Each structure stands twice: as C-alpha cells, then as structure tokens.
C-alpha positions, 0 to 999 in steps of 0.5 A: 713465382708461387710464392708470391702469387699465394701470398697475392691471393691471401691478401686479395682473400682477405680484402674480398672478405672485407666486403662481406655481410658479416658483422664484426662490431664487438657487441656488449658483454659482461666481465665473465663473458669477456674473460670466457672470450678469451679462451678457445672454445673446445668443440667435440667434434667441431662443426666444418663450416662450409666456404662458399667461392667465387672467382676474382679475375685480374689482368695477370692473374686468376685467383679464387677468394672467399664470398664470406669470411666465416669462422675458420674450425681446425678439427683436428685440433678442437679449437675455433678463431675468428680470423679478422678482416681489418687488422684496425678492428682487432684493437676494438676487440674486447679481448684484445683491448683488454690486454692492450690496456693492462699492458699499458697499466703494467708498463706505467708501474715498471716505469714508475718503479724504474724511475724511483729505483733510480731516484734512490740509487744511492740506496741500491748501489751495495747491490750493484755487481754487474753491468749491461754487457753481454758478460752480465747478461750471459750470467743471467740468462745462460749460465744462471751464475747471477741468479740467486738468493738476495741479502735484502731486508726481511720487509722488503722481500716479504712485505714490498714484493708481494705488495708490488705483484699484487698491484700489477695483478690488481691492474690487469684484473682491473682491465677485465682480465681473468685470474690466469691471465693477470698471474701471467702479467704479474709474472711477465713483469717481475722477470722483466724487472729482475733480469732487465730493470735491475741489470746491475743486480743479481736476478733474485730467485726469492723476488721471482717468487714472492712478487707474482705470487703475491698476485692471485694469493693478495691481489685477488681477495682485494679484487673481489672485496672491490667488486662487492662493494661496486655491486653494492648500493651506491654511495660514498662508503661503498665507492671509497671501499671499492675504489681502495680494494681495486683502484684500477678497475675504478679508474678504468670504469671512470675513464672508460664509461664502464657501466658497474655491476649491480646487485638484484638484492640487498641486505639491510647493510646495502651489501649484495644478498646474493653474495655469502659474505662475512665480514669481521672488525674486532677490538679488544685486550689481550693479555699474556700467560706465563706459569698461569699468571696473567701478564702486561695487557695489550690491545688487540685489533683486526679484521678478517673477511671471507667472500663465497660468490655462490648464490646457493651457498648456506640456502636450501637447495640441490646443486653442483657445479665448478667453481670460477677462480676467485670465487671463494676468497678470505683475509685476515689481520690481527695486530696486538699493540702497546705504548711501544707500537706493534707487539705482534701481527698475523696476516693471512690471505687466500684464494681458492683457484678453482674447483668443485661446489656441491650441496643438498640442503632442505628446510625443516619444519622449525625454520631450520636446515637439514643437508650439506654442502662442500667445495673442494679446490686447488689454492694459493695463500700467503702469510705473514707473522711477526711475533715476540718470544721472551723479548725477541722482536724478530721472530718473523715469518713470510710464507707464500703458500704457492699451490695447495688444495682446500676441502671444506664441508658444511653439515646442517642439522636444524639450527646447528651448522657444523663446518670443517675445512683443511687447507695443505700447501707447499711453501716458499718462505723467508724465516728468522732463525730461531736458533741462530742466537744460541749457535752465535754465542756457541760458535760465531757467525763465520762463513755461513749464509750472507743473509743469516749474517746480515739479516738472520733469517733464511730462505726455505722450502716447506709445507703448511697444513691448517685444519679449522673447525666451527660449530654454530648455533643461534647466535653462539660459535665456538671454533678452532684452528691449528697452523703447522708450518715445517720449513727447511733451508735451501743450499747452494743458492746463496748470493755469495755461495762461492765465499761460504765456508759452512753452509749449514742446513737449518729447519723451523717449526711453528705450531699456532693454536687458536680456538675462540667462542662468540656470542650475538647479542639477542636482537642484534646479530651484528654486535658480538662478544668474543673470548679467543685463546692463541698458543704459539710453539716455534722451534728451530735447529742450526747445525747441533743447536735446537731451541724452542719457546712457547707463548700463550695468550688470552684476548677478549674483544667485541666484534662486529660482524656485517 
C-alpha cells in the first residue's frame, strides 16, 4: 500500500509540475552549445535549489506536490539534470532529437548493409560456420570461441571496413553529436553487425578495430572539411565540397531546415579567414633511383589538407586554452601512376582528440613575428600504404594508429618560421609479410596462419613514431618527415586456430623518409614548384628467415596551395 501511495505521489507531482510557469521550449543553440548541452555540468559545489511545497487534497489521499519544477541538484555527485514534466517534450529537446536522428540514420546504414549482404549471399557463404541458435551465440557471447581474426581480402579489411566506420561516424556527426558520441555510434553499429547481422559468421576481431576506429581517424577530418566549406562563401563549388565531405550534415540541413554556419571574414578564395588551413593539390613526375641511375618515370599526383580551427593560430597574440576534439585534423593522399595503373599509394589521416594550445607571438618592426605557438594532445590516425619493391605489387600495410599523442611547436623569428612535431601511437595493423615468399621457397606453407596461406598478410600489434620538421622563409620551404612502423604478429586468434601446426611469429618494419623543398613564385603564393625525395626501407622476419628491401624515389611537381 505504501509503495502504491508513493507511486501515485510521484505521478501527481509530475502532473502538478506540468502546470508550473517554467518554460520548457528549447531555445536555438549553436552546434558547440548543442554538444555541450549533452554533457552534465560539474558544479563546485552545486547550489541547493529550494523547493516550495503546497498541499494537494484528494478524496482518498492527501499528498505533497511541487508548486514548481526546478532543476534537481545532486550535490553528492556534482551533476545537474533537468527532469522533464511531459515525456513527449523530451523528444523535442535538441540533445535527444539529435541522438534519435543519428540512430535512425545508422539503422538505415546497417539495414542497407544487411540487404547487400544477403543479395550477395553466394559470395559470403564461404564464411558461414554458425547459425541463429543458442550454441552459436554461446560461442560468440559467452565462451568467445567464435571470436577470431578473419581471412577476408586485404582491401576488404583495410579499406572497406574503415570506410564503413567513417560513414556511421559521419551520420552521427552530421546529426550534431560530438566526437565521443559519434564514435560510440560507430562502435555500436560495428558490434551489432559482427554479433548479430552476420550471425552465420564468427565475430571478426579485426573488423571490431578497423571499422569503429575508422570513424574518428578518417570521418572526423572529412567532417571538418565539410564544415570548412559550409562556412565559406556560398557558391556551387563550396556547396558541392561541403556535401561531398559531410553528406549527412548536408541532408539534415536540407530536410530539417538547419541554418548553415557562416564565417565573419573570408580570404581571397572565399574561404573562412578565421580558420587556419593549408590545402595542397599537386601533380608532376617521379622516377626511381637505382644504383645512382634514373629509371622509368611515372606520374605523381595527390592532395593534402590541414585544418587548425584556432582563430589565433599563426597570428600575433598571447593565449592559452584547451582544444576541442577535432579542432586539428589533416589528410594526405599521394599516388604514383603509369600506363599499368597505380604503382604506389600512400594515404594518411589524423585527428587530434583534444589537448591544450598555447602561444605568445608579437609583431616585430619589419612585419615579421617573434614568439612561439604550441599544441599537444591525444590523437588517433590511419595509414594505408601499397608499394612495389623489385616487381612486388603486394607490399601493403593498413595501420590503425589506435591512440597516441601529438606535440607540435612553431617558433617565429622575423620572416622565418620553424615548425617541429612528433606523433607516437600504439597500432593495430594488417601487413604483408616481407619474408613470406622466401620462407615458402625454403619450407613450404603447411600449418601456419590461415590468412597468411590464403592472402599472404597477417594481423599485428605495434607502434608508429613520426617526427616532422619544416622551415619556412618568405616563399621557400624546406621540410622532412620520418615514419617508423614496428609491427609484431598476433598469435592464438586465427580463424582456424585449432588446425594450425606451426603458428610462427612474424615481424615487419617500415622506415619512410621524405624530404622536400618548395618555392612559391613571386607575386603568386598559390603556385609552387617542389622537389621531393622519398626513401623506403622495408624488412621482415618469419621464423629464421629475414628479408629487407629498399627503394629511392625522386619527384618533381607543381603544387597549388590554398
């Protein structure tokens, strides 16, 4: 009886509060405010809001109810929450509406993938080992015997799955959710797909890494590019670019009537002047150098972007503040092509997940600058590299830089700017074994990892270290970057682990050195001529077989910088 009275009291309390004069309609807020609205507010200590009471008398029960519905404070925890009086009004609150929108779009994406999966069911039957049954789900969810690495193609695991994660992430980001929540949506979609949508297959550990982490590593730079062009002067090209880089954001704005954000100032290209950016488009020729002899030339094309959404960056001023996730992003794609197709591809994408920014810059008497700027914080990244050594066309690496840190410092002395940075990450990767051909020639391939036998690559854990330095003086820039990748194979989780007779340990190393010199033509800082030298060193060990290869490539090209 007491429980029933308490429940009635709670219901009547909310009903009475519904007639209070507290405004409940959501106000218009910006994207950043919408993201912050989803976070509990820390109070130090939280104030206690007094509640005025009045007595409500019913025929059978006398209850105390609230005269108003103030914000409820939880002082022991330090959070504050709004308790809505009308459940239907919850759906109209921005923080709830955005999540529902992101959920609907992710359900649509998963549904599309599920339909495609069964349309091409014949191609997927090779992976069918389970069923919709209690024993199968027991192996997935309880004993984890059906949670293994898969044997799909290299491109499926390192291109298609990260791209799928980027799409689910972009759907959430385009619904005005933050980086953390958008990653949660990408992760939830991936988990649902692996455990339930592909119920006839074993759960793929590598898919659970490559897919969701492709969200912040690839999706966030694309999202920031979409926002950048959305804030630019409106024309056909900027609308097209904004839509292409962040399509879900465009669709939501179009159908829901969201007003796009606009910049207050623009540069000569119509881009936001308050957002530091560097966009390079380049094309030219490249040639291999072998024994000091120039060999066959190939075309060299690509693009690279960097966005630092800190209005004060690279300008005079003294400031120190924290960085929001996604404030700093960059991407790079470079291709060597000839009449036979793509000879080499190199893709990298990086997102800073927050951190701190600090600068102290002042103008000197000769229109130069004196001082420094520094940012540091956690980061995630993704790399895909396909390279040819001595006729090999299958030396490939797909690396998720799961989590690491970035430190970047700029020093200003008059017209000279020196910028130094270093990235360090813990990695999960798929990598072609550099030593596998030599090992098979000696010992055959019976009994070792199934993905090695079928695809000649393996899954690995490792680390990446990437120092970078650039020196800029007037129109001249000199720079260098060295990337070290250290990868060690994962044992004990093969798709057919029980069948293995020789689960060998493998390791691979990659060192890429890239140096460049660029010159901006007088009176036209957009057009640049560049020389670039790249040296790659690859080595691999499989059992007692060790192999190493090197290549040296010289490039000359023209770049357009915006």
